[in-house]
N, C-alpha and C positions, 0 to 999 in steps of 0.2 A: 504494500500500500504506500503510494507516494503522497505524503502529506506535506505540511509546512509550505503550502503554496497559496499565494493570493489569487492568482488567475490562471486558469487553463484555457488556452486558445485552441479551438478545434478548426484546423485548416491552415495549410502552409502556402497559400497563394498570396497575391498582393494585399488583399484586405486583411488576412490573418497576420501576415508579417508586419504590416504597418500598424495594426492594432497592438501587437506585442511590443513594437518599438516605442510607441507613445505610452503604453502601460509601464514599461520599464523606466521611461523617462520620469514617470511619477514616483519612482522608487518602489514599485511593487515587484514581488517575486513572481515571475512568469515562466510558464513552460508552454510549448506548442506540440500538438500531435497532428501528424499529417499521414493520411492513409497511403500515400505513394511517396513522391519526392517533392522537394521544394520547387514551386513554380511548374509542377508537372501538369496542372490542369489548364484552365483558360488563361492563367497568368504567364504562360510561356510564349509559344509562337503566335501571339496575336499581333494586331497591327501596331501596337506600341504608341498609340496616339493619345495626347493630352489635349482635349478639345473643349474649351469653354464654348466654342461655337455650336457644339452639338447639344443644345439646350431645349429644343422642342421635343416634347415627349412623343414616343411612337404612337401612343393612344391619342388620336386627334381626329377632328372632323374629316371625314373622307377616308380615314385609314381602314375602316371596316370594309368599305367597298373595294379598296385596293387589295386588301387581304383576300377577299373572295375571288378576285380576278386571278391572283397568284397561287392560291392555296392548292389547287389541283394540278399545278404544273411543277413537276419535280426539279426542273432546271431554273425556276424563277428565283428572284432574290428572297422571297418569303414563301415558305412551304409548310403546310400542316399535314402531318400524316394522321388521317382520321382513324380513330380506334376507340373502343369502349373504355373510357378512362374518366371517371367522375371528376378527378382533379383537373383534367384538361377542360372539360365542359364548364366547370366552375370558373377557371381562369378566363376562358373565352367570354363568359357572361360578364365577368368583372371588366374585361377589356372593352366590351361593348358599352358598358355603363360609363367608363372613363373617357370614351371617344366623343366628347362634346367640347364646344368652344370654351365655356367657362372653366372647366376643369383643366383643359389644355393650357390656357393662359396662366392659371394658378401654378400648374406644374412647371411651366416655362420659367416663371420667376424663381421657383424653388431650385430647379436645376441650374439656372444661371448663377445664382448665389453660391451654390455648392461647388460648381465647376471652377469658378474664379477663385474662391477661397482655397480650393485644393491645388489649383495651378500655382498659386503663390507659395504654397508649402513645398512644392517640388524644388523650387530654387533654393530654399533654405536647407532642405533635407539633403539634396544631392551635393551641394557645395559644402555644407557643414560636415557631412560624413565622407566626403571625397569619394563618392560612388562612381565607379567607372562603368557607365552604361550607355555611352554614346548619346547623351542627352543634348538636344539642340532645340532652340526656340526659333524656328525658321518660318513658322506659319503653315497653313494648309490650303492648298489650291484645289478648288472644285472645278472640274472641266465638264463641259456640256457638249454633247455630240449633235443634239437636235435643237431646232429653234423653239419647239414647244417646251422641251425640258428647261431651256435657258429662260424662257419667258416665265414659266411657273416658278422657277427659282428666284427671279427678280421680284416677283410678288411676295415671296417668302422673306426676302431681305428687308422689306418694309417693316415686317413684324419684328425681325431681329434688331434692326436699328432702333425701333421704338422702345426696345428693352435694353438698350445700351450695349449691344454686342457689336464690336468693331468689325467692319468688313469693307471690302472695296470691289465694286463690280468692274470687270475688265472686258474690253473689246477683244475680238479675235486676235488682232495684232499684239495687243498688250499681253494676252495670255500666252501666245507663242513666243513673245520676247522673254517672258519670265521662264517658260518651260518649253524650249524648242523641240523636245522629244515628242510632244503631242502631235497627232495628225493635223495637218492644216485644214481639214474639213470640219473642225470643231466650230461651235456657234458662239463660244465665249467662255468666260470663267469668273469665279468669285473667290477672292483671297481673304482668308481669315488670318491676319498677321499675328494675333496673340496666341495661336495654337503652337504646340510643341510636339516632339516625339523622342522616343528613346528605345533601347533594346529592352523589352519588358522582362525577359528571362534574366538578363544580366542585372537589372535593377533589383529584382526580388531576391536573387541569390546573393548579391553584394550586401543588401541590407540584412539578410539572414545571417551572413557571416559577421557583421557588426554585432548582432544580437548574441551570437555564440561567444564572441570575445568579451562580452559584458556579463556573461554568466547565465544567459537564458538557454535552457536546455530545449533542444528541438528533437523530437522523436519522429523519425520518418518510418515509412512502412508500418504504421501503427493505426489500426482501425478501431473506431469506437464501436463497441458491441451493445452497450446498454447503459441506461442511467438508473441510479438508485436515488430514491426521493423520500422525503419525510417532511410533513407539515409545510407543503408549498416551497420546498427548498431542495435543490439537487445536492445530495450528500456525497455521492461518489460517481465516477465515470469508469465503467469497465471497458478495458481495451485489450488488444492482443499483446500489449506490453505490460500488463498488470493494471491495477486500479489506481485512480487518482482521487484525492480528496481536496479539491481547491475550495477556497471561500467563494469564488465566483467563476462562472463559465462564460466564455465568449464563443458563440457559434458563428464561424465565418467559413463554412464549408461549401459555399457556392451552391451549385445545383444539387448537391447532396443534402443540403440543410433541411429541406422539406421532409425527406425520408427519415432523417435522424429524429426530428421532433415528433414523428408519429409514435415513437416509443414512449413519448410523454402524453400521448392522447391529444396532441395539438395539430392544428391545420395551418400550414404556411402556404399562401397562394403564390408559389414560385414555380415556373416551368423551366426545364432545361431546354435552352435554345441552341441548337448546334450551329457552330460557325466553322468556317474552313480558312486555312491559309496555305499558300504555296510559296515557298522560298526558293529562289533561284540564285545561282552564283552571280554575284554582282557583275552585270555586263559593262562593257566599255561605254556604251551609250546608256546613261542611267539618269533618272530624274534627280535634280538637286534638292528638292523639297518633297514632302509627302503630297500625294495627289488623291483626289477622289473622282473616280470615273462614274459620274453621277447617275446617268440613266441605268447603268449596270449595277449600281450599289456596291462598287468594289473599291477598297482603299489600297493605296500603293505607298509603301514605306521604304525609303532607302536606308539600309543599315550598313555597318562597317564592311562586312564581307558579302552580304546578300541583298537582294531586292525582294521585298515581301508583298504578295498580293493577298488580301483578306476580304471576306465577305460572306453573304448569305445568312439567313435566319431560318432555321428548320426546327419546328416543334415536332419531334419524333420520339419523345420520351428519353430514357437513359440509353441512348443508342450511339455507339461509337463507330459504327460502320461508315466507311468513306464511300459516298455516292459519287461515282465517277462522272455522272452527268453534271453534278454541281461543280466539280473540279474543272471540267471542260468548259463550263459556262464562264468561270472566272478567267481562265486562260484565253478564251475567245475574246472577252472584254479587253484584256491586256493587249492583245494583238490588234483589236479594233481601234483602240484609242491611241496606242503608242506605236507609231509607224516605224520607228527606228529599231525596235526590239525584235530580233529574229533569233531563231534556233535556241529557244529557251532551254537552259540546262538546269532542270529541276533538282534541287538539293534535298528538299523535304516537303512532303505533303502531310498536312495535319488537320485534325478536327478536334473541337473541344466544346464543352457544354457551358453556355453562359446562363447564369441565373436571372431570369426575367420576371419582374412583377407585372401585373396587368396594366398598371397606370404609368409604367416607365420610370417610377421613382424608386430609389433603394428603400430597404426596410432597416432602420437603425433604431432599436428600442429594447427596453426590458420586456421580457415575455410575461404577459399577465398570467398569474397563477404560480409562477416560479420566480421568486424575488431575487434570485442570484443568477438568472440566465439572461444574457444580453445577446441579441441577434443582430447580425450584420450581413445582409445578403440582398439579392434582388437588384444588383447594379447593372444588369444587362450588358450593354456594350460600353459602359462607362466605368468598368472595374478598375482599369489602370488610372484613368483620369481622377477618380474619386478616392483612390486608396489612401493617400496621406490624410485627407480631411476625415474620412471615415475612421481611421485609426485614432486620430486626435479626439473625435467625438466619443468613441468607445471608451477611451481612457478617462474622459470627463464623466461619463455615466458611471463607470466603475468606481470612481473616487467621489461620486455624489457632488460633483462640481456643476456649476451652471454651464451648459454647453454653449459653444460659440455661436451655434445656429439654433433656431427654433426647430425642434424635432417633431412637432405635432404632425406636419404633413408626411413624415416618414414612419408614423406609428404602424405597428402590425395590426392594430384594431381598426384601421381605416377601411378595411374591406368588409362590408356587411351586406 
């Protein structure tokens, strides 16, 4: 039995590692359990984008119609594998409820504030800890191949500008001058100069190493088997590496979080949304800054030795099978938008499960009914962007300090 522990963090991804970092900064005795290896889930080969610009929730007016258009096409950017799953039906019902203008605008304000606050923490965290993770704040350029796509995007920019998100609309010539690797047939671009990128796997692993050096024990290849409870409190966590008796528990297990709390008789409306990435050996002709191939919904991130393409959202349950049609759709988009890239030398094809809430906002809260259980999940495609702020908020909850942000919109009880 491993006692004398203030907090046990379940999950060794970006959210779990950042939570452990800020908990340790508060002087708490912290350990981490991870069922696989550090950054082995969605925190590894993702796009590595830090994007305050990505503040409009996926659940928005018109989103449901778009989902229905895509959901039966296995090669589309969004795909739902229909199956008898009450949790999926409940999630889709909550998604429908959240897809209205009022809730979208409220969610936009929340995500904007979260994204910008977390983005600022990256500068302090990476500089202060001297993390080598290819961090650069070069902006994010969205490229549009069709006049319709570019026109719809410009309408969206009015909403973003009204909410103080900095951007610049570019003509075809301005877009090609900024990124000549793009095909000349594009219709224009939108630059978000405040966005940044890094190598997410290097970031998480480097921060984990700092934790080890400060006495935080990280147990990898350690699965949580069950929770022992008494009087509304978790008294022990049974794992494949023995039992833990922490004073508090932080559940940051991403897409696995919903399954773990079932052992406590709790429901967590988080669906695993499969995303893909394809990393190729960095070609001679390579984008200088991250791109977004907008109509195809594919992100392109230049890293030190590789060029990474990432995209798709697939609600297929806890399924790690790689659908080659999805991979081919991403690569087709790469060749369609980036005329100078040929003979792609694929180094790695990957898929991972992103934890998505129905309204597009993360869940950061103490779980009702268990006063020493804190939940941090549901970040969707913003896991890397929001990791530092989430970690700081978790540490404030654990220490019963006033959080830097109002956590009411992130409550687990908001889904009714």
